[in-house]
C-alpha positions as protocol buffer text, in pm:
chain_id: "A"
residue {
  index: 1
  type: UNK
  ca { x: 4472 y: -73 z: -5158 }
}
residue {
  index: 2
  type: UNK
  ca { x: 4577 y: 241 z: -5050 }
}
residue {
  index: 3
  type: UNK
  ca { x: 4319 y: 504 z: -4862 }
}
residue {
  index: 4
  type: UNK
  ca { x: 4296 y: 707 z: -5141 }
}
residue {
  index: 5
  type: UNK
  ca { x: 4189 y: 424 z: -5366 }
}
residue {
  index: 6
  type: UNK
  ca { x: 3933 y: 307 z: -5103 }
}
residue {
  index: 7
  type: UNK
  ca { x: 3783 y: 691 z: -5091 }
}
residue {
  index: 8
  type: UNK
  ca { x: 3782 y: 701 z: -5498 }
}
residue {
  index: 9
  type: UNK
  ca { x: 3595 y: 377 z: -5478 }
}
residue {
  index: 10
  type: UNK
  ca { x: 3329 y: 504 z: -5235 }
}
residue {
  index: 11
  type: UNK
  ca { x: 3301 y: 830 z: -5420 }
}
residue {
  index: 12
  type: UNK
  ca { x: 3221 y: 648 z: -5753 }
}
residue {
  index: 13
  type: UNK
  ca { x: 2960 y: 462 z: -5561 }
}
residue {
  index: 14
  type: UNK
  ca { x: 3116 y: 111 z: -5594 }
}
residue {
  index: 15
  type: UNK
  ca { x: 3026 y: -144 z: -5344 }
}
residue {
  index: 16
  type: UNK
  ca { x: 3292 y: -256 z: -5086 }
}
residue {
  index: 17
  type: UNK
  ca { x: 3327 y: -632 z: -5032 }
}
residue {
  index: 18
  type: UNK
  ca { x: 3520 y: -791 z: -4738 }
}
residue {
  index: 19
  type: UNK
  ca { x: 3621 y: -1147 z: -4720 }
}
residue {
  index: 20
  type: UNK
  ca { x: 3731 y: -1307 z: -4414 }
}
residue {
  index: 21
  type: UNK
  ca { x: 3836 y: -1621 z: -4243 }
}
residue {
  index: 22
  type: UNK
  ca { x: 3917 y: -1663 z: -3859 }
}
residue {
  index: 23
  type: UNK
  ca { x: 4068 y: -1972 z: -3707 }
}
residue {
  index: 24
  type: UNK
  ca { x: 3973 y: -2009 z: -3332 }
}
residue {
  index: 25
  type: UNK
  ca { x: 4157 y: -2344 z: -3132 }
}
residue {
  index: 26
  type: UNK
  ca { x: 3988 y: -2448 z: -2848 }
}
residue {
  index: 27
  type: UNK
  ca { x: 4162 y: -2698 z: -2598 }
}
residue {
  index: 28
  type: UNK
  ca { x: 4051 y: -2944 z: -2290 }
}
residue {
  index: 29
  type: UNK
  ca { x: 3809 y: -3245 z: -2244 }
}
residue {
  index: 30
  type: UNK
  ca { x: 3487 y: -3030 z: -2201 }
}
residue {
  index: 31
  type: UNK
  ca { x: 3544 y: -2911 z: -2604 }
}
residue {
  index: 32
  type: UNK
  ca { x: 3410 y: -3240 z: -2746 }
}
residue {
  index: 33
  type: UNK
  ca { x: 3028 y: -3107 z: -2755 }
}
residue {
  index: 34
  type: UNK
  ca { x: 3108 y: -2865 z: -2964 }
}
residue {
  index: 35
  type: UNK
  ca { x: 3142 y: -3093 z: -3247 }
}
residue {
  index: 36
  type: UNK
  ca { x: 2760 y: -3201 z: -3202 }
}
residue {
  index: 37
  type: UNK
  ca { x: 2661 y: -2795 z: -3290 }
}
residue {
  index: 38
  type: UNK
  ca { x: 2914 y: -2792 z: -3559 }
}
residue {
  index: 39
  type: UNK
  ca { x: 2815 y: -3151 z: -3692 }
}
residue {
  index: 40
  type: UNK
  ca { x: 2420 y: -3032 z: -3677 }
}
residue {
  index: 41
  type: UNK
  ca { x: 2483 y: -2705 z: -3874 }
}
residue {
  index: 42
  type: UNK
  ca { x: 2671 y: -2894 z: -4131 }
}
residue {
  index: 43
  type: UNK
  ca { x: 2384 y: -3141 z: -4196 }
}
residue {
  index: 44
  type: UNK
  ca { x: 2130 y: -2838 z: -4146 }
}
residue {
  index: 45
  type: UNK
  ca { x: 2346 y: -2659 z: -4433 }
}
residue {
  index: 46
  type: UNK
  ca { x: 2370 y: -2961 z: -4677 }
}
residue {
  index: 47
  type: UNK
  ca { x: 1995 y: -3042 z: -4621 }
}
residue {
  index: 48
  type: UNK
  ca { x: 1903 y: -2684 z: -4732 }
}
residue {
  index: 49
  type: UNK
  ca { x: 2148 y: -2700 z: -5039 }
}
residue {
  index: 50
  type: UNK
  ca { x: 2339 y: -2392 z: -4911 }
}
residue {
  index: 51
  type: UNK
  ca { x: 2048 y: -2163 z: -4851 }
}
residue {
  index: 52
  type: UNK
  ca { x: 2232 y: -1837 z: -4710 }
}
residue {
  index: 53
  type: UNK
  ca { x: 1924 y: -1789 z: -4426 }
}
residue {
  index: 54
  type: UNK
  ca { x: 1977 y: -2160 z: -4283 }
}
residue {
  index: 55
  type: UNK
  ca { x: 2378 y: -2080 z: -4283 }
}
residue {
  index: 56
  type: UNK
  ca { x: 2354 y: -1776 z: -4135 }
}
residue {
  index: 57
  type: UNK
  ca { x: 2119 y: -1913 z: -3856 }
}
residue {
  index: 58
  type: UNK
  ca { x: 2389 y: -2197 z: -3790 }
}
residue {
  index: 59
  type: UNK
  ca { x: 2676 y: -1923 z: -3815 }
}
residue {
  index: 60
  type: UNK
  ca { x: 2466 y: -1758 z: -3528 }
}
residue {
  index: 61
  type: UNK
  ca { x: 2452 y: -2109 z: -3319 }
}
residue {
  index: 62
  type: UNK
  ca { x: 2795 y: -2170 z: -3357 }
}
residue {
  index: 63
  type: UNK
  ca { x: 2916 y: -1816 z: -3284 }
}
residue {
  index: 64
  type: UNK
  ca { x: 2700 y: -1827 z: -2949 }
}
residue {
  index: 65
  type: UNK
  ca { x: 2834 y: -2145 z: -2842 }
}
residue {
  index: 66
  type: UNK
  ca { x: 3185 y: -2023 z: -2933 }
}
residue {
  index: 67
  type: UNK
  ca { x: 3149 y: -1723 z: -2712 }
}
residue {
  index: 68
  type: UNK
  ca { x: 2993 y: -1973 z: -2403 }
}
residue {
  index: 69
  type: UNK
  ca { x: 3318 y: -2178 z: -2437 }
}
residue {
  index: 70
  type: UNK
  ca { x: 3553 y: -1875 z: -2435 }
}
residue {
  index: 71
  type: UNK
  ca { x: 3728 y: -2046 z: -2123 }
}
residue {
  index: 72
  type: UNK
  ca { x: 3890 y: -2311 z: -2359 }
}
residue {
  index: 73
  type: UNK
  ca { x: 4011 y: -2059 z: -2610 }
}
residue {
  index: 74
  type: UNK
  ca { x: 4393 y: -2112 z: -2648 }
}
residue {
  index: 75
  type: UNK
  ca { x: 4472 y: -1975 z: -2970 }
}
residue {
  index: 76
  type: UNK
  ca { x: 4318 y: -1808 z: -3273 }
}
residue {
  index: 77
  type: UNK
  ca { x: 4429 y: -1611 z: -3630 }
}
residue {
  index: 78
  type: UNK
  ca { x: 4254 y: -1416 z: -3892 }
}
residue {
  index: 79
  type: UNK
  ca { x: 4303 y: -1287 z: -4219 }
}
residue {
  index: 80
  type: UNK
  ca { x: 4090 y: -1128 z: -4510 }
}
residue {
  index: 81
  type: UNK
  ca { x: 4092 y: -890 z: -4809 }
}
residue {
  index: 82
  type: UNK
  ca { x: 3901 y: -592 z: -4932 }
}
residue {
  index: 83
  type: UNK
  ca { x: 3735 y: -616 z: -5275 }
}
residue {
  index: 84
  type: UNK
  ca { x: 3590 y: -391 z: -5484 }
}
residue {
  index: 85
  type: UNK
  ca { x: 3478 y: -677 z: -5735 }
}
residue {
  index: 86
  type: UNK
  ca { x: 3207 y: -927 z: -5634 }
}
residue {
  index: 87
  type: UNK
  ca { x: 3361 y: -1163 z: -5882 }
}
residue {
  index: 88
  type: UNK
  ca { x: 3708 y: -1071 z: -5713 }
}
residue {
  index: 89
  type: UNK
  ca { x: 3567 y: -1128 z: -5349 }
}
residue {
  index: 90
  type: UNK
  ca { x: 3395 y: -1466 z: -5492 }
}
residue {
  index: 91
  type: UNK
  ca { x: 3730 y: -1632 z: -5612 }
}
residue {
  index: 92
  type: UNK
  ca { x: 3921 y: -1525 z: -5282 }
}
residue {
  index: 93
  type: UNK
  ca { x: 3616 y: -1669 z: -5080 }
}
residue {
  index: 94
  type: UNK
  ca { x: 3660 y: -2030 z: -5292 }
}
residue {
  index: 95
  type: UNK
  ca { x: 4046 y: -1997 z: -5260 }
}
residue {
  index: 96
  type: UNK
  ca { x: 3956 y: -1993 z: -4868 }
}
residue {
  index: 97
  type: UNK
  ca { x: 3705 y: -2277 z: -4890 }
}
residue {
  index: 98
  type: UNK
  ca { x: 3952 y: -2524 z: -5042 }
}
residue {
  index: 99
  type: UNK
  ca { x: 4251 y: -2422 z: -4795 }
}
residue {
  index: 100
  type: UNK
  ca { x: 4014 y: -2492 z: -4500 }
}
residue {
  index: 101
  type: UNK
  ca { x: 3869 y: -2822 z: -4649 }
}
residue {
  index: 102
  type: UNK
  ca { x: 4235 y: -2947 z: -4721 }
}
residue {
  index: 103
  type: UNK
  ca { x: 4303 y: -2889 z: -4326 }
}
residue {
  index: 104
  type: UNK
  ca { x: 4341 y: -3219 z: -4144 }
}
residue {
  index: 105
  type: UNK
  ca { x: 4002 y: -3407 z: -4084 }
}
residue {
  index: 106
  type: UNK
  ca { x: 3806 y: -3106 z: -4179 }
}
residue {
  index: 107
  type: UNK
  ca { x: 3489 y: -3247 z: -4349 }
}
residue {
  index: 108
  type: UNK
  ca { x: 3191 y: -3324 z: -4152 }
}
residue {
  index: 109
  type: UNK
  ca { x: 3121 y: -3684 z: -4121 }
}
residue {
  index: 110
  type: UNK
  ca { x: 2799 y: -3704 z: -4242 }
}
residue {
  index: 111
  type: UNK
  ca { x: 2720 y: -4050 z: -4217 }
}
residue {
  index: 112
  type: UNK
  ca { x: 2391 y: -4192 z: -4020 }
}
residue {
  index: 113
  type: UNK
  ca { x: 2446 y: -4219 z: -3632 }
}
residue {
  index: 114
  type: UNK
  ca { x: 2543 y: -4559 z: -3505 }
}
residue {
  index: 115
  type: UNK
  ca { x: 2233 y: -4860 z: -3385 }
}
residue {
  index: 116
  type: UNK
  ca { x: 2148 y: -4812 z: -3056 }
}
residue {
  index: 117
  type: UNK
  ca { x: 2272 y: -5141 z: -2969 }
}
residue {
  index: 118
  type: UNK
  ca { x: 2634 y: -5087 z: -3067 }
}
residue {
  index: 119
  type: UNK
  ca { x: 2891 y: -5021 z: -2805 }
}
residue {
  index: 120
  type: UNK
  ca { x: 3004 y: -4648 z: -2804 }
}
residue {
  index: 121
  type: UNK
  ca { x: 3377 y: -4612 z: -2696 }
}
residue {
  index: 122
  type: UNK
  ca { x: 3530 y: -4316 z: -2836 }
}
residue {
  index: 123
  type: UNK
  ca { x: 3867 y: -4118 z: -2749 }
}
residue {
  index: 124
  type: UNK
  ca { x: 3785 y: -3779 z: -2676 }
}
residue {
  index: 125
  type: UNK
  ca { x: 3967 y: -3513 z: -2877 }
}
residue {
  index: 126
  type: UNK
  ca { x: 4183 y: -3233 z: -2650 }
}
residue {
  index: 127
  type: UNK
  ca { x: 4185 y: -2987 z: -2922 }
}
residue {
  index: 128
  type: UNK
  ca { x: 3927 y: -2836 z: -3172 }
}
residue {
  index: 129
  type: UNK
  ca { x: 4001 y: -2581 z: -3434 }
}
residue {
  index: 130
  type: UNK
  ca { x: 3700 y: -2384 z: -3601 }
}
residue {
  index: 131
  type: UNK
  ca { x: 3759 y: -2189 z: -3943 }
}
residue {
  index: 132
  type: UNK
  ca { x: 3491 y: -1946 z: -4024 }
}
residue {
  index: 133
  type: UNK
  ca { x: 3515 y: -1786 z: -4357 }
}
residue {
  index: 134
  type: UNK
  ca { x: 3268 y: -1496 z: -4425 }
}
residue {
  index: 135
  type: UNK
  ca { x: 3207 y: -1229 z: -4689 }
}
residue {
  index: 136
  type: UNK
  ca { x: 3000 y: -961 z: -4655 }
}
residue {
  index: 137
  type: UNK
  ca { x: 2898 y: -601 z: -4801 }
}
residue {
  index: 138
  type: UNK
  ca { x: 3035 y: -274 z: -4612 }
}
residue {
  index: 139
  type: UNK
  ca { x: 3266 y: -220 z: -4346 }
}
residue {
  index: 140
  type: UNK
  ca { x: 3298 y: -385 z: -4004 }
}
residue {
  index: 141
  type: UNK
  ca { x: 3590 y: -268 z: -3788 }
}
residue {
  index: 142
  type: UNK
  ca { x: 3563 y: -524 z: -3538 }
}
residue {
  index: 143
  type: UNK
  ca { x: 3658 y: -841 z: -3838 }
}
residue {
  index: 144
  type: UNK
  ca { x: 3924 y: -604 z: -4003 }
}
residue {
  index: 145
  type: UNK
  ca { x: 4157 y: -630 z: -3696 }
}
residue {
  index: 146
  type: UNK
  ca { x: 4402 y: -843 z: -3576 }
}
residue {
  index: 147
  type: UNK
  ca { x: 4146 y: -1105 z: -3384 }
}
residue {
  index: 148
  type: UNK
  ca { x: 4458 y: -1293 z: -3184 }
}
residue {
  index: 149
  type: UNK
  ca { x: 4357 y: -1109 z: -2867 }
}
residue {
  index: 150
  type: UNK
  ca { x: 4041 y: -1281 z: -2671 }
}
residue {
  index: 151
  type: UNK
  ca { x: 3879 y: -882 z: -2660 }
}
residue {
  index: 152
  type: UNK
  ca { x: 3891 y: -853 z: -3010 }
}
residue {
  index: 153
  type: UNK
  ca { x: 3782 y: -1216 z: -3093 }
}
residue {
  index: 154
  type: UNK
  ca { x: 3477 y: -1201 z: -2892 }
}
residue {
  index: 155
  type: UNK
  ca { x: 3411 y: -859 z: -3073 }
}
residue {
  index: 156
  type: UNK
  ca { x: 3459 y: -1042 z: -3392 }
}
residue {
  index: 157
  type: UNK
  ca { x: 3239 y: -1319 z: -3304 }
}
residue {
  index: 158
  type: UNK
  ca { x: 2927 y: -1103 z: -3216 }
}
residue {
  index: 159
  type: UNK
  ca { x: 2978 y: -893 z: -3540 }
}
residue {
  index: 160
  type: UNK
  ca { x: 2941 y: -1221 z: -3737 }
}
residue {
  index: 161
  type: UNK
  ca { x: 2618 y: -1273 z: -3553 }
}
residue {
  index: 162
  type: UNK
  ca { x: 2509 y: -884 z: -3666 }
}
residue {
  index: 163
  type: UNK
  ca { x: 2576 y: -899 z: -3979 }
}
residue {
  index: 164
  type: UNK
  ca { x: 2332 y: -1197 z: -4021 }
}
residue {
  index: 165
  type: UNK
  ca { x: 2066 y: -1044 z: -3846 }
}
residue {
  index: 166
  type: UNK
  ca { x: 2158 y: -709 z: -4080 }
}
residue {
  index: 167
  type: UNK
  ca { x: 2134 y: -948 z: -4371 }
}
residue {
  index: 168
  type: UNK
  ca { x: 2506 y: -822 z: -4499 }
}
residue {
  index: 169
  type: UNK
  ca { x: 2655 y: -1172 z: -4505 }
}
residue {
  index: 170
  type: UNK
  ca { x: 2712 y: -1309 z: -4913 }
}
residue {
  index: 171
  type: UNK
  ca { x: 2857 y: -1619 z: -4799 }
}
residue {
  index: 172
  type: UNK
  ca { x: 2949 y: -1813 z: -4521 }
}
residue {
  index: 173
  type: UNK
  ca { x: 3154 y: -2131 z: -4468 }
}
residue {
  index: 174
  type: UNK
  ca { x: 3243 y: -2343 z: -4168 }
}
residue {
  index: 175
  type: UNK
  ca { x: 3504 y: -2566 z: -4153 }
}
residue {
  index: 176
  type: UNK
  ca { x: 3631 y: -2777 z: -3801 }
}
residue {
  index: 177
  type: UNK
  ca { x: 3932 y: -3002 z: -3726 }
}
residue {
  index: 178
  type: UNK
  ca { x: 3862 y: -3289 z: -3605 }
}
residue {
  index: 179
  type: UNK
  ca { x: 3538 y: -3302 z: -3793 }
}
residue {
  index: 180
  type: UNK
  ca { x: 3371 y: -3583 z: -3574 }
}
residue {
  index: 181
  type: UNK
  ca { x: 3356 y: -3750 z: -3235 }
}
residue {
  index: 182
  type: UNK
  ca { x: 3648 y: -4018 z: -3218 }
}
residue {
  index: 183
  type: UNK
  ca { x: 3904 y: -3829 z: -3428 }
}
residue {
  index: 184
  type: UNK
  ca { x: 4190 y: -3643 z: -3263 }
}
residue {
  index: 185
  type: UNK
  ca { x: 4354 y: -3342 z: -3342 }
}
residue {
  index: 186
  type: UNK
  ca { x: 4707 y: -3378 z: -3169 }
}
residue {
  index: 187
  type: UNK
  ca { x: 4958 y: -3119 z: -3067 }
}
residue {
  index: 188
  type: UNK
  ca { x: 5199 y: -3205 z: -3358 }
}
residue {
  index: 189
  type: UNK
  ca { x: 4905 y: -3223 z: -3623 }
}
residue {
  index: 190
  type: UNK
  ca { x: 4826 y: -2868 z: -3472 }
}
residue {
  index: 191
  type: UNK
  ca { x: 5161 y: -2730 z: -3549 }
}
residue {
  index: 192
  type: UNK
  ca { x: 5174 y: -2907 z: -3889 }
}
residue {
  index: 193
  type: UNK
  ca { x: 4823 y: -2792 z: -4026 }
}
residue {
  index: 194
  type: UNK
  ca { x: 4743 y: -2454 z: -3808 }
}
residue {
  index: 195
  type: UNK
  ca { x: 5066 y: -2269 z: -3843 }
}
residue {
  index: 196
  type: UNK
  ca { x: 4892 y: -1936 z: -3866 }
}
residue {
  index: 197
  type: UNK
  ca { x: 4730 y: -1981 z: -3485 }
}
residue {
  index: 198
  type: UNK
  ca { x: 4902 y: -1729 z: -3210 }
}
residue {
  index: 199
  type: UNK
  ca { x: 4842 y: -1772 z: -2844 }
}
residue {
  index: 200
  type: UNK
  ca { x: 4552 y: -1600 z: -2676 }
}
């Protein structure tokens, strides 16, 4: 949309909606514990039947964990659109949800934990890609810019946390690949399923 169209919509009092998705690729032996944080947030989201408050708290925990693991960030990407119609924003959000869910092994494992006497021997993935989609009202320059830069990405994750506390989030979706401990995401699969990623 042109800047002129943007100004016109503001003058007529129309609400501005932004839908954005960010990708963050982490690499190293130490990234596996993040799967626990991500799966716990996924379980809580499902148990709450998608309650936005619960989703928001999960998003805050995920963003804070990602910020703590910044030494393992390898590549990132982001995309998004601005809408002046809530229905169109919702449709785009659904498109991104479907696309994220179709990425390699991005569905969380919600099966019960293994029995205590069952031996545990699982390969540890070297790669983890987290996909966060958020829809919010208003303007957030930190999320409406190129996030394929460490400083910008940190600012973007902090902006997502602030949006939750400001109660401006309208939708939250988190996908991650691989989705459970024991699954592996190889570099070949990264190239095949996450072509957007740009080295940080």
